[in-house]
All heavy atoms as TSV, in Angstrom:
chain	resi	resn	atom	element	x	y	z
A	1	ALA	N	N	17.037	28.451	141.106
A	1	ALA	CA	C	16.039	29.218	140.397
A	1	ALA	C	C	15.974	30.590	141.049
A	1	ALA	O	O	15.890	30.686	142.272
A	1	ALA	CB	C	14.688	28.513	140.449
A	2	VAL	N	N	16.031	31.631	140.243
A	2	VAL	CA	C	16.063	33.006	140.755
A	2	VAL	C	C	14.824	33.745	140.260
A	2	VAL	O	O	14.547	33.756	139.059
A	2	VAL	CB	C	17.339	33.743	140.282
A	2	VAL	CG1	C	17.372	35.166	140.829
A	2	VAL	CG2	C	18.596	32.978	140.683
A	3	GLY	N	N	14.096	34.360	141.186
A	3	GLY	CA	C	12.928	35.142	140.811
A	3	GLY	C	C	12.428	35.940	141.990
A	3	GLY	O	O	12.690	35.586	143.138
A	4	SER	N	N	11.717	37.015	141.717
A	4	SER	CA	C	11.126	37.820	142.788
A	4	SER	C	C	9.669	38.080	142.460
A	4	SER	O	O	9.250	37.976	141.305
A	4	SER	CB	C	11.886	39.137	142.974
A	4	SER	OG	O	11.839	39.916	141.802
A	5	GLY	N	N	8.899	38.404	143.476
A	5	GLY	CA	C	7.474	38.660	143.276
A	5	GLY	C	C	6.763	37.434	142.708
A	5	GLY	O	O	6.969	36.314	143.163
A	6	GLY	N	N	5.944	37.656	141.703
A	6	GLY	CA	C	5.218	36.555	141.072
A	6	GLY	C	C	6.146	35.545	140.432
A	6	GLY	O	O	5.841	34.346	140.360
A	7	SER	N	N	7.294	36.002	139.992
A	7	SER	CA	C	8.264	35.090	139.377
A	7	SER	C	C	8.874	34.149	140.414
A	7	SER	O	O	9.295	33.045	140.085
A	7	SER	CB	C	9.356	35.884	138.664
A	7	SER	OG	O	8.791	36.631	137.605
A	8	ALA	N	N	8.926	34.569	141.675
A	8	ALA	CA	C	9.400	33.681	142.742
A	8	ALA	C	C	8.414	32.542	142.942
A	8	ALA	O	O	8.819	31.404	143.218
A	8	ALA	CB	C	9.598	34.459	144.035
A	9	ILE	N	N	7.131	32.829	142.789
A	9	ILE	CA	C	6.116	31.774	142.882
A	9	ILE	C	C	6.321	30.762	141.765
A	9	ILE	O	O	6.278	29.549	141.974
A	9	ILE	CB	C	4.697	32.386	142.835
A	9	ILE	CG1	C	4.475	33.255	144.064
A	9	ILE	CG2	C	3.634	31.303	142.716
A	9	ILE	CD1	C	3.248	34.126	144.007
A	10	THR	N	N	6.589	31.262	140.566
A	10	THR	CA	C	6.856	30.379	139.429
A	10	THR	C	C	8.111	29.557	139.677
A	10	THR	O	O	8.151	28.357	139.387
A	10	THR	CB	C	7.003	31.202	138.136
A	10	THR	OG1	O	5.819	31.978	137.947
A	10	THR	CG2	C	7.227	30.311	136.929
A	11	ALA	N	N	9.154	30.177	140.216
A	11	ALA	CA	C	10.402	29.474	140.509
A	11	ALA	C	C	10.172	28.373	141.538
A	11	ALA	O	O	10.726	27.267	141.418
A	11	ALA	CB	C	11.465	30.462	140.995
A	12	ASN	N	N	9.333	28.636	142.550
A	12	ASN	CA	C	9.014	27.609	143.545
A	12	ASN	C	C	8.227	26.466	142.926
A	12	ASN	O	O	8.448	25.301	143.258
A	12	ASN	CB	C	8.243	28.218	144.715
A	12	ASN	CG	C	9.157	28.830	145.734
A	12	ASN	OD1	O	9.932	28.125	146.374
A	12	ASN	ND2	N	9.098	30.133	145.877
A	13	PHE	N	N	7.297	26.777	142.035
A	13	PHE	CA	C	6.547	25.736	141.345
A	13	PHE	C	C	7.494	24.882	140.494
A	13	PHE	O	O	7.406	23.659	140.484
A	13	PHE	CB	C	5.451	26.356	140.469
A	13	PHE	CG	C	4.672	25.340	139.698
A	13	PHE	CD1	C	3.784	24.501	140.334
A	13	PHE	CD2	C	4.843	25.222	138.323
A	13	PHE	CE1	C	3.062	23.541	139.611
A	13	PHE	CE2	C	4.143	24.280	137.597
A	13	PHE	CZ	C	3.244	23.435	138.250
A	14	PHE	N	N	8.413	25.521	139.806
A	14	PHE	CA	C	9.416	24.829	139.001
A	14	PHE	C	C	10.233	23.874	139.875
A	14	PHE	O	O	10.440	22.711	139.530
A	14	PHE	CB	C	10.316	25.871	138.331
A	14	PHE	CG	C	11.496	25.310	137.606
A	14	PHE	CD1	C	11.335	24.642	136.399
A	14	PHE	CD2	C	12.774	25.446	138.127
A	14	PHE	CE1	C	12.437	24.127	135.723
A	14	PHE	CE2	C	13.868	24.946	137.455
A	14	PHE	CZ	C	13.702	24.276	136.256
A	15	ALA	N	N	10.689	24.359	141.033
A	15	ALA	CA	C	11.466	23.519	141.948
A	15	ALA	C	C	10.644	22.334	142.427
A	15	ALA	O	O	11.158	21.210	142.526
A	15	ALA	CB	C	11.955	24.353	143.135
A	16	SER	N	N	9.367	22.562	142.708
A	16	SER	CA	C	8.486	21.483	143.148
A	16	SER	C	C	8.302	20.436	142.045
A	16	SER	O	O	8.321	19.228	142.318
A	16	SER	CB	C	7.128	22.070	143.546
A	16	SER	OG	O	6.216	21.056	143.872
A	17	CYS	N	N	8.142	20.885	140.818
A	17	CYS	CA	C	7.999	19.948	139.684
A	17	CYS	C	C	9.259	19.107	139.526
A	17	CYS	O	O	9.182	17.892	139.324
A	17	CYS	CB	C	7.720	20.710	138.389
A	17	CYS	SG	S	6.091	21.466	138.326
A	18	ARG	N	N	10.416	19.737	139.627
A	18	ARG	CA	C	11.684	18.998	139.504
A	18	ARG	C	C	11.800	17.952	140.609
A	18	ARG	O	O	12.206	16.824	140.363
A	18	ARG	CB	C	12.870	19.960	139.540
A	18	ARG	CG	C	13.040	20.738	138.244
A	18	ARG	CD	C	14.233	21.670	138.292
A	18	ARG	NE	N	15.462	21.063	138.756
A	18	ARG	CZ	C	16.326	20.378	137.981
A	18	ARG	NH1	N	16.065	20.228	136.696
A	18	ARG	NH2	N	17.429	19.887	138.493
A	19	ARG	N	N	11.421	18.314	141.838
A	19	ARG	CA	C	11.500	17.383	142.962
A	19	ARG	C	C	10.567	16.191	142.724
A	19	ARG	O	O	10.944	15.043	142.916
A	19	ARG	CB	C	11.146	18.112	144.261
A	19	ARG	CG	C	11.241	17.258	145.505
A	19	ARG	CD	C	10.960	18.034	146.799
A	19	ARG	NE	N	9.751	18.858	146.751
A	19	ARG	CZ	C	9.732	20.185	146.620
A	19	ARG	NH1	N	10.858	20.868	146.506
A	19	ARG	NH2	N	8.591	20.838	146.617
A	20	THR	N	N	9.348	16.478	142.264
A	20	THR	CA	C	8.363	15.433	141.999
A	20	THR	C	C	8.848	14.471	140.921
A	20	THR	O	O	8.587	13.271	140.985
A	20	THR	CB	C	7.021	16.066	141.570
A	20	THR	OG1	O	6.566	16.911	142.621
A	20	THR	CG2	C	5.979	15.017	141.264
A	21	LEU	N	N	9.582	14.986	139.942
A	21	LEU	CA	C	10.072	14.162	138.842
A	21	LEU	C	C	11.404	13.474	139.147
A	21	LEU	O	O	11.959	12.784	138.302
A	21	LEU	CB	C	10.199	15.009	137.574
A	21	LEU	CG	C	8.869	15.536	137.026
A	21	LEU	CD1	C	9.110	16.533	135.906
A	21	LEU	CD2	C	7.998	14.381	136.546
A	22	GLY	N	N	11.923	13.681	140.362
A	22	GLY	CA	C	13.132	12.987	140.769
A	22	GLY	C	C	14.436	13.670	140.397
A	22	GLY	O	O	15.501	13.062	140.487
A	23	TYR	N	N	14.373	14.930	139.981
A	23	TYR	CA	C	15.592	15.667	139.672
A	23	TYR	C	C	16.267	16.105	140.966
A	23	TYR	O	O	15.633	16.133	142.018
A	23	TYR	CB	C	15.281	16.890	138.806
A	23	TYR	CG	C	14.967	16.546	137.380
A	23	TYR	CD1	C	13.655	16.393	136.951
A	23	TYR	CD2	C	15.979	16.360	136.451
A	23	TYR	CE1	C	13.360	16.074	135.638
A	23	TYR	CE2	C	15.693	16.039	135.133
A	23	TYR	CZ	C	14.389	15.892	134.736
A	23	TYR	OH	O	14.104	15.573	133.445
A	24	PRO	N	N	17.547	16.485	140.886
A	24	PRO	CA	C	18.225	16.976	142.090
A	24	PRO	C	C	17.508	18.196	142.672
A	24	PRO	O	O	16.777	18.894	141.967
A	24	PRO	CB	C	19.621	17.365	141.582
A	24	PRO	CG	C	19.813	16.586	140.331
A	24	PRO	CD	C	18.443	16.429	139.735
A	25	SER	N	N	17.751	18.440	143.937
A	25	SER	CA	C	17.138	19.565	144.641
A	25	SER	C	C	17.404	20.889	143.918
A	25	SER	O	O	18.498	21.122	143.412
A	25	SER	CB	C	17.704	19.634	146.055
A	25	SER	OG	O	17.187	20.747	146.732
A	26	THR	N	N	16.392	21.726	143.866
A	26	THR	CA	C	16.506	23.046	143.242
A	26	THR	C	C	16.266	24.109	144.302
A	26	THR	O	O	15.203	24.150	144.909
A	26	THR	CB	C	15.473	23.199	142.107
A	26	THR	OG1	O	15.676	22.171	141.155
A	26	THR	CG2	C	15.580	24.548	141.438
A	27	SER	N	N	17.253	24.944	144.531
A	27	SER	CA	C	17.110	26.047	145.477
A	27	SER	C	C	16.441	27.221	144.785
A	27	SER	O	O	16.682	27.474	143.612
A	27	SER	CB	C	18.480	26.498	145.984
A	27	SER	OG	O	19.125	25.446	146.654
A	28	VAL	N	N	15.615	27.927	145.534
A	28	VAL	CA	C	14.955	29.123	145.013
A	28	VAL	C	C	15.471	30.320	145.802
A	28	VAL	O	O	15.434	30.328	147.027
A	28	VAL	CB	C	13.421	29.013	145.125
A	28	VAL	CG1	C	12.759	30.295	144.637
A	28	VAL	CG2	C	12.918	27.809	144.361
A	29	LEU	N	N	15.982	31.302	145.076
A	29	LEU	CA	C	16.542	32.504	145.688
A	29	LEU	C	C	15.941	33.745	145.052
A	29	LEU	O	O	15.606	33.731	143.864
A	29	LEU	CB	C	18.060	32.556	145.473
A	29	LEU	CG	C	18.888	31.385	145.976
A	29	LEU	CD1	C	20.314	31.491	145.455
A	29	LEU	CD2	C	18.880	31.349	147.483
A	30	THR	N	N	15.850	34.802	145.835
A	30	THR	CA	C	15.510	36.094	145.241
A	30	THR	C	C	16.768	36.591	144.527
A	30	THR	O	O	17.874	36.102	144.793
A	30	THR	CB	C	15.093	37.121	146.315
A	30	THR	OG1	O	16.222	37.415	147.131
A	30	THR	CG2	C	13.919	36.624	147.143
A	31	PRO	N	N	16.638	37.559	143.639
A	31	PRO	CA	C	17.837	38.085	142.978
A	31	PRO	C	C	18.884	38.594	143.971
A	31	PRO	O	O	20.076	38.354	143.804
A	31	PRO	CB	C	17.298	39.220	142.107
A	31	PRO	CG	C	15.908	38.778	141.775
A	31	PRO	CD	C	15.418	38.118	143.040
A	32	LEU	N	N	18.448	39.259	145.044
A	32	LEU	CA	C	19.393	39.773	146.033
A	32	LEU	C	C	20.104	38.621	146.754
A	32	LEU	O	O	21.318	38.662	146.955
A	32	LEU	CB	C	18.678	40.672	147.038
A	32	LEU	CG	C	19.559	41.338	148.093
A	32	LEU	CD1	C	20.598	42.250	147.424
A	32	LEU	CD2	C	18.702	42.130	149.070
A	33	GLU	N	N	19.366	37.592	147.144
A	33	GLU	CA	C	19.986	36.429	147.789
A	33	GLU	C	C	21.004	35.787	146.859
A	33	GLU	O	O	22.075	35.366	147.292
A	33	GLU	CB	C	18.931	35.394	148.176
A	33	GLU	CG	C	18.036	35.807	149.312
A	33	GLU	CD	C	16.893	34.848	149.532
A	33	GLU	OE1	O	16.369	34.270	148.551
A	33	GLU	OE2	O	16.500	34.672	150.699
A	34	PHE	N	N	20.672	35.708	145.574
A	34	PHE	CA	C	21.584	35.109	144.610
A	34	PHE	C	C	22.881	35.903	144.493
A	34	PHE	O	O	23.965	35.335	144.474
A	34	PHE	CB	C	20.914	35.000	143.237
A	34	PHE	CG	C	21.832	34.509	142.173
A	34	PHE	CD1	C	22.240	33.185	142.143
A	34	PHE	CD2	C	22.318	35.371	141.207
A	34	PHE	CE1	C	23.107	32.728	141.161
A	34	PHE	CE2	C	23.180	34.933	140.227
A	34	PHE	CZ	C	23.577	33.606	140.204
A	35	VAL	N	N	22.770	37.224	144.437
A	35	VAL	CA	C	23.968	38.069	144.310
A	35	VAL	C	C	24.873	37.903	145.530
A	35	VAL	O	O	26.094	37.876	145.397
A	35	VAL	CB	C	23.573	39.546	144.106
A	35	VAL	CG1	C	24.764	40.471	144.262
A	35	VAL	CG2	C	22.933	39.732	142.726
A	36	PHE	N	N	24.285	37.747	146.720
A	36	PHE	CA	C	25.086	37.622	147.936
A	36	PHE	C	C	25.490	36.188	148.266
A	36	PHE	O	O	26.283	35.972	149.181
A	36	PHE	CB	C	24.368	38.263	149.123
A	36	PHE	CG	C	24.392	39.755	149.067
A	36	PHE	CD1	C	23.227	40.469	148.893
A	36	PHE	CD2	C	25.589	40.446	149.161
A	36	PHE	CE1	C	23.248	41.851	148.828
A	36	PHE	CE2	C	25.620	41.830	149.091
A	36	PHE	CZ	C	24.451	42.536	148.924
A	37	ALA	N	N	24.976	35.211	147.531
A	37	ALA	CA	C	25.366	33.813	147.759
A	37	ALA	C	C	26.804	33.624	147.288
A	37	ALA	O	O	27.232	34.226	146.306
A	37	ALA	CB	C	24.432	32.874	147.007
A	38	SER	N	N	27.533	32.787	147.991
A	38	SER	CA	C	28.908	32.522	147.554
A	38	SER	C	C	28.879	31.621	146.329
A	38	SER	O	O	27.934	30.866	146.122
A	38	SER	CB	C	29.718	31.873	148.675
A	38	SER	OG	O	29.317	30.538	148.865
A	39	ALA	N	N	29.912	31.688	145.539
A	39	ALA	CA	C	29.988	30.876	144.320
A	39	ALA	C	C	29.907	29.398	144.644
A	39	ALA	O	O	29.385	28.613	143.851
A	39	ALA	CB	C	31.272	31.198	143.560
A	40	ALA	N	N	30.391	28.993	145.808
A	40	ALA	CA	C	30.356	27.580	146.202
A	40	ALA	C	C	28.930	27.093	146.414
A	40	ALA	O	O	28.649	25.904	146.265
A	40	ALA	CB	C	31.178	27.374	147.465
A	41	GLU	N	N	28.020	28.004	146.759
A	41	GLU	CA	C	26.624	27.626	146.994
A	41	GLU	C	C	25.864	27.396	145.690
A	41	GLU	O	O	24.823	26.763	145.687
A	41	GLU	CB	C	25.916	28.706	147.799
A	41	GLU	CG	C	26.432	28.874	149.205
A	41	GLU	CD	C	25.717	30.001	149.915
A	41	GLU	OE1	O	24.479	30.062	149.859
A	41	GLU	OE2	O	26.395	30.835	150.516
A	42	VAL	N	N	26.370	27.929	144.607
A	42	VAL	CA	C	25.686	27.833	143.322
A	42	VAL	C	C	26.339	26.738	142.502
A	42	VAL	O	O	27.459	26.887	142.023
A	42	VAL	CB	C	25.737	29.182	142.568
A	42	VAL	CG1	C	25.030	29.071	141.229
A	42	VAL	CG2	C	25.136	30.283	143.411
A	43	ASP	N	N	25.635	25.622	142.385
A	43	ASP	CA	C	26.170	24.475	141.675
A	43	ASP	C	C	25.136	24.004	140.661
A	43	ASP	O	O	24.012	23.715	141.025
A	43	ASP	CB	C	26.499	23.359	142.665
A	43	ASP	CG	C	27.127	22.158	141.998
A	43	ASP	OD1	O	27.801	22.335	140.962
A	43	ASP	OD2	O	26.938	21.045	142.502
A	44	GLY	N	N	25.504	23.959	139.412
A	44	GLY	CA	C	24.577	23.509	138.382
A	44	GLY	C	C	23.970	24.670	137.629
A	44	GLY	O	O	24.364	25.826	137.790
A	45	PRO	N	N	22.978	24.373	136.806
A	45	PRO	CA	C	22.357	25.433	135.992
A	45	PRO	C	C	21.609	26.436	136.866
A	45	PRO	O	O	21.165	26.116	137.962
A	45	PRO	CB	C	21.393	24.676	135.075
A	45	PRO	CG	C	21.323	23.296	135.567
A	45	PRO	CD	C	22.421	23.072	136.549
A	46	ILE	N	N	21.488	27.647	136.354
A	46	ILE	CA	C	20.766	28.699	137.062
A	46	ILE	C	C	19.618	29.156	136.164
A	46	ILE	O	O	19.832	29.543	135.027
A	46	ILE	CB	C	21.687	29.891	137.374
A	46	ILE	CG1	C	22.898	29.418	138.182
A	46	ILE	CG2	C	20.917	30.971	138.131
A	46	ILE	CD1	C	23.990	30.454	138.280
A	47	TRP	N	N	18.408	29.074	136.686
A	47	TRP	CA	C	17.229	29.506	135.949
A	47	TRP	C	C	16.807	30.865	136.474
A	47	TRP	O	O	16.701	31.067	137.682
A	47	TRP	CB	C	16.074	28.524	136.138
A	47	TRP	CG	C	16.258	27.220	135.456
A	47	TRP	CD1	C	15.945	26.915	134.156
A	47	TRP	CD2	C	16.799	26.031	136.018
A	47	TRP	NE1	N	16.267	25.614	133.892
A	47	TRP	CE2	C	16.791	25.042	135.020
A	47	TRP	CE3	C	17.303	25.704	137.268
A	47	TRP	CZ2	C	17.247	23.761	135.231
A	47	TRP	CZ3	C	17.773	24.426	137.484
A	47	TRP	CH2	C	17.734	23.466	136.474
A	48	PHE	N	N	16.535	31.782	135.568
A	48	PHE	CA	C	16.067	33.118	135.919
A	48	PHE	C	C	14.617	33.252	135.462
A	48	PHE	O	O	14.321	33.043	134.283
A	48	PHE	CB	C	16.918	34.197	135.241
A	48	PHE	CG	C	18.324	34.220	135.734
A	48	PHE	CD1	C	19.294	33.449	135.128
A	48	PHE	CD2	C	18.675	34.999	136.819
A	48	PHE	CE1	C	20.589	33.446	135.592
A	48	PHE	CE2	C	19.969	35.011	137.301
A	48	PHE	CZ	C	20.931	34.228	136.679
A	49	PHE	N	N	13.737	33.605	136.388
A	49	PHE	CA	C	12.323	33.789	136.077
A	49	PHE	C	C	11.971	35.256	136.242
A	49	PHE	O	O	12.236	35.854	137.290
A	49	PHE	CB	C	11.455	32.940	137.015
A	49	PHE	CG	C	11.599	31.466	136.788
A	49	PHE	CD1	C	12.608	30.748	137.413
A	49	PHE	CD2	C	10.742	30.801	135.931
A	49	PHE	CE1	C	12.758	29.388	137.209
A	49	PHE	CE2	C	10.889	29.435	135.715
A	49	PHE	CZ	C	11.898	28.731	136.349
A	50	SER	N	N	11.384	35.840	135.202
A	50	SER	CA	C	10.994	37.241	135.241
A	50	SER	C	C	9.860	37.473	134.256
A	50	SER	O	O	9.898	36.960	133.137
A	50	SER	CB	C	12.184	38.139	134.890
A	50	SER	OG	O	11.793	39.490	134.879
A	51	GLY	N	N	8.860	38.230	134.689
A	51	GLY	CA	C	7.740	38.526	133.811
A	51	GLY	C	C	8.143	39.395	132.630
A	51	GLY	O	O	7.779	39.148	131.489
A	52	SER	N	N	8.935	40.429	132.898
A	52	SER	CA	C	9.308	41.343	131.823
A	52	SER	C	C	10.795	41.293	131.488
A	52	SER	O	O	11.190	41.676	130.397
A	52	SER	CB	C	8.935	42.780	132.210
A	52	SER	OG	O	9.690	43.192	133.329
A	53	GLY	N	N	11.609	40.864	132.442
A	53	GLY	CA	C	13.044	40.772	132.195
A	53	GLY	C	C	13.772	42.090	132.275
A	53	GLY	O	O	14.974	42.145	132.048
A	54	ASP	N	N	13.074	43.164	132.628
A	54	ASP	CA	C	13.758	44.456	132.681
A	54	ASP	C	C	13.787	45.071	134.074
A	54	ASP	O	O	14.079	46.251	134.231
A	54	ASP	CB	C	13.157	45.435	131.670
A	54	ASP	CG	C	11.702	45.758	131.947
A	54	ASP	OD1	O	11.112	45.180	132.883
A	54	ASP	OD2	O	11.147	46.597	131.219
A	55	ASN	N	N	13.520	44.260	135.099
A	55	ASN	CA	C	13.615	44.758	136.472
A	55	ASN	C	C	15.079	44.824	136.889
A	55	ASN	O	O	15.874	43.930	136.562
A	55	ASN	CB	C	12.843	43.856	137.437
A	55	ASN	CG	C	11.358	43.857	137.151
A	55	ASN	OD1	O	10.816	44.830	136.643
A	55	ASN	ND2	N	10.698	42.765	137.466
A	56	ALA	N	N	15.419	45.862	137.622
A	56	ALA	CA	C	16.818	46.057	138.033
A	56	ALA	C	C	17.358	44.878	138.832
A	56	ALA	O	O	18.517	44.493	138.675
A	56	ALA	CB	C	16.945	47.339	138.846
A	57	ASP	N	N	16.514	44.252	139.674
A	57	ASP	CA	C	17.012	43.160	140.506
A	57	ASP	C	C	17.376	41.925	139.696
A	57	ASP	O	O	18.439	41.335	139.884
A	57	ASP	CB	C	16.035	42.815	141.636
A	57	ASP	CG	C	14.661	42.365	141.152
A	57	ASP	OD1	O	14.351	42.493	139.940
A	57	ASP	OD2	O	13.873	41.893	142.001
A	58	ILE	N	N	16.542	41.549	138.742
A	58	ILE	CA	C	16.845	40.348	137.950
A	58	ILE	C	C	17.999	40.624	136.992
A	58	ILE	O	O	18.829	39.749	136.726
A	58	ILE	CB	C	15.592	39.809	137.221
A	58	ILE	CG1	C	15.767	38.335	136.829
A	58	ILE	CG2	C	15.248	40.627	136.003
A	58	ILE	CD1	C	15.728	37.373	137.969
A	59	LEU	N	N	18.099	41.851	136.476
A	59	LEU	CA	C	19.225	42.202	135.606
A	59	LEU	C	C	20.542	42.156	136.375
A	59	LEU	O	O	21.554	41.662	135.861
A	59	LEU	CB	C	19.015	43.592	134.996
A	59	LEU	CG	C	17.882	43.686	133.970
A	59	LEU	CD1	C	17.649	45.139	133.572
A	59	LEU	CD2	C	18.185	42.843	132.759
A	60	ALA	N	N	20.540	42.636	137.625
A	60	ALA	CA	C	21.754	42.582	138.453
A	60	ALA	C	C	22.138	41.136	138.743
A	60	ALA	O	O	23.318	40.773	138.703
A	60	ALA	CB	C	21.541	43.349	139.744
A	61	ALA	N	N	21.146	40.292	139.013
A	61	ALA	CA	C	21.426	38.881	139.284
A	61	ALA	C	C	22.001	38.201	138.045
A	61	ALA	O	O	22.947	37.404	138.132
A	61	ALA	CB	C	20.160	38.173	139.746
A	62	PHE	N	N	21.454	38.511	136.873
A	62	PHE	CA	C	21.957	37.919	135.638
A	62	PHE	C	C	23.376	38.392	135.350
A	62	PHE	O	O	24.240	37.591	134.986
A	62	PHE	CB	C	21.027	38.249	134.466
A	62	PHE	CG	C	21.381	37.498	133.214
A	62	PHE	CD1	C	21.035	36.168	133.071
A	62	PHE	CD2	C	22.063	38.121	132.182
A	62	PHE	CE1	C	21.369	35.466	131.924
A	62	PHE	CE2	C	22.401	37.431	131.033
A	62	PHE	CZ	C	22.052	36.096	130.904
A	63	ASP	N	N	23.635	39.676	135.527
A	63	ASP	CA	C	24.997	40.204	135.347
A	63	ASP	C	C	25.970	39.518	136.299
A	63	ASP	O	O	27.095	39.188	135.924
A	63	ASP	CB	C	25.039	41.713	135.559
A	63	ASP	CG	C	24.443	42.496	134.409
A	63	ASP	OD1	O	24.296	41.918	133.306
A	63	ASP	OD2	O	24.111	43.676	134.611
A	64	HIS	N	N	25.525	39.306	137.532
A	64	HIS	CA	C	26.362	38.614	138.513
A	64	HIS	C	C	26.677	37.192	138.037
A	64	HIS	O	O	27.811	36.740	138.136
A	64	HIS	CB	C	25.655	38.583	139.873
A	64	HIS	CG	C	26.374	37.805	140.912
A	64	HIS	ND1	N	27.544	38.238	141.483
A	64	HIS	CD2	C	26.083	36.609	141.489
A	64	HIS	CE1	C	27.950	37.342	142.370
A	64	HIS	NE2	N	27.076	36.345	142.387
A	65	ALA	N	N	25.681	36.513	137.511
A	65	ALA	CA	C	25.883	35.142	137.021
A	65	ALA	C	C	26.873	35.115	135.861
A	65	ALA	O	O	27.672	34.180	135.751
A	65	ALA	CB	C	24.558	34.531	136.603
A	66	LEU	N	N	26.821	36.120	135.011
A	66	LEU	CA	C	27.755	36.179	133.887
A	66	LEU	C	C	29.192	36.329	134.360
A	66	LEU	O	O	30.122	35.900	133.670
A	66	LEU	CB	C	27.396	37.339	132.950
A	66	LEU	CG	C	26.127	37.169	132.130
A	66	LEU	CD1	C	25.835	38.455	131.347
A	66	LEU	CD2	C	26.227	35.982	131.195
A	67	ASN	N	N	29.375	36.928	135.533
A	67	ASN	CA	C	30.710	37.142	136.075
A	67	ASN	C	C	31.183	36.011	136.984
A	67	ASN	O	O	32.234	36.114	137.595
A	67	ASN	CB	C	30.760	38.468	136.838
A	67	ASN	CG	C	30.591	39.648	135.911
A	67	ASN	OD1	O	31.142	39.652	134.816
A	67	ASN	ND2	N	29.830	40.625	136.330
A	68	THR	N	N	30.393	34.950	137.104
A	68	THR	CA	C	30.795	33.792	137.895
A	68	THR	C	C	31.134	32.653	136.936
A	68	THR	O	O	31.052	32.797	135.721
A	68	THR	CB	C	29.665	33.339	138.837
A	68	THR	OG1	O	28.562	32.886	138.052
A	68	THR	CG2	C	29.234	34.447	139.768
A	69	GLU	N	N	31.474	31.540	137.496
A	69	GLU	CA	C	31.785	30.374	136.673
A	69	GLU	C	C	30.555	29.491	136.497
A	69	GLU	O	O	30.650	28.269	136.532
A	69	GLU	CB	C	32.935	29.597	137.294
A	69	GLU	CG	C	34.233	30.386	137.317
A	69	GLU	CD	C	35.377	29.584	137.887
A	69	GLU	OE1	O	35.275	28.351	137.952
A	69	GLU	OE2	O	36.369	30.198	138.270
A	70	ALA	N	N	29.402	30.106	136.330
A	70	ALA	CA	C	28.166	29.347	136.155
A	70	ALA	C	C	28.254	28.489	134.894
A	70	ALA	O	O	28.750	28.932	133.866
A	70	ALA	CB	C	26.976	30.298	136.062
A	71	ARG	N	N	27.773	27.283	135.001
A	71	ARG	CA	C	27.831	26.363	133.865
A	71	ARG	C	C	26.771	26.652	132.819
A	71	ARG	O	O	27.016	26.596	131.646
A	71	ARG	CB	C	27.644	24.928	134.356
A	71	ARG	CG	C	28.793	24.445	135.167
A	71	ARG	CD	C	28.578	22.985	135.479
A	71	ARG	NE	N	29.054	22.756	136.832
A	71	ARG	CZ	C	28.621	21.836	137.621
A	71	ARG	NH1	N	27.686	21.008	137.219
A	71	ARG	NH2	N	29.106	21.693	138.822
A	72	GLU	N	N	25.584	26.908	133.256
A	72	GLU	CA	C	24.470	27.067	132.325
A	72	GLU	C	C	23.477	28.083	132.880
A	72	GLU	O	O	23.075	27.989	134.021
A	72	GLU	CB	C	23.773	25.725	132.119
A	72	GLU	CG	C	22.631	25.746	131.156
A	72	GLU	CD	C	21.963	24.382	131.010
A	72	GLU	OE1	O	22.428	23.398	131.621
A	72	GLU	OE2	O	20.971	24.322	130.278
A	73	LEU	N	N	23.101	29.051	132.054
A	73	LEU	CA	C	22.108	30.055	132.446
A	73	LEU	C	C	20.878	29.871	131.574
A	73	LEU	O	O	20.983	29.770	130.355
A	73	LEU	CB	C	22.666	31.466	132.267
A	73	LEU	CG	C	23.975	31.795	132.973
A	73	LEU	CD1	C	24.394	33.224	132.660
A	73	LEU	CD2	C	23.880	31.558	134.448
A	74	VAL	N	N	19.709	29.829	132.208
A	74	VAL	CA	C	18.455	29.635	131.486
A	74	VAL	C	C	17.527	30.780	131.876
A	74	VAL	O	O	17.304	31.038	133.057
A	74	VAL	CB	C	17.795	28.288	131.856
A	74	VAL	CG1	C	16.517	28.086	131.071
A	74	VAL	CG2	C	18.757	27.133	131.642
A	75	VAL	N	N	16.990	31.488	130.891
A	75	VAL	CA	C	16.106	32.622	131.144
A	75	VAL	C	C	14.693	32.245	130.723
A	75	VAL	O	O	14.467	31.808	129.602
A	75	VAL	CB	C	16.582	33.870	130.362
A	75	VAL	CG1	C	15.618	35.039	130.601
A	75	VAL	CG2	C	18.004	34.235	130.749
A	76	GLN	N	N	13.744	32.412	131.663
A	76	GLN	CA	C	12.347	32.130	131.390
A	76	GLN	C	C	11.565	33.420	131.595
A	76	GLN	O	O	11.636	34.015	132.656
A	76	GLN	CB	C	11.812	31.059	132.351
A	76	GLN	CG	C	12.510	29.735	132.242
A	76	GLN	CD	C	12.277	29.086	130.904
A	76	GLN	OE1	O	11.182	29.091	130.367
A	76	GLN	NE2	N	13.319	28.529	130.336
A	77	GLY	N	N	10.849	33.854	130.583
A	77	GLY	CA	C	10.078	35.092	130.703
A	77	GLY	C	C	8.620	34.825	130.848
A	77	GLY	O	O	8.105	33.790	130.760
C-alpha cells in the first residue's frame, strides 16, 4: 500500500484490516520508498492511496509501477 501524509494513515488502516481478516501481510510504503524499493520487494497487488491523486509523489510512484512488472494496480482516492 502506497500513500503519504493522511493517505499513509489510510494505507496503514487498510493493512491492519487485511491482517485482521487473515489476508497476507501488507507492506505500507511512502511513494519515495516505493520508487526506491527493488522489484523483488514488491510482490502482489499495489494499492495507491491519495486524497486528490495529483501530488507529484504519488504520480511518480504510479508511473514507476507502470514501468515494473506489477500484477495489479489499485487506485483509491
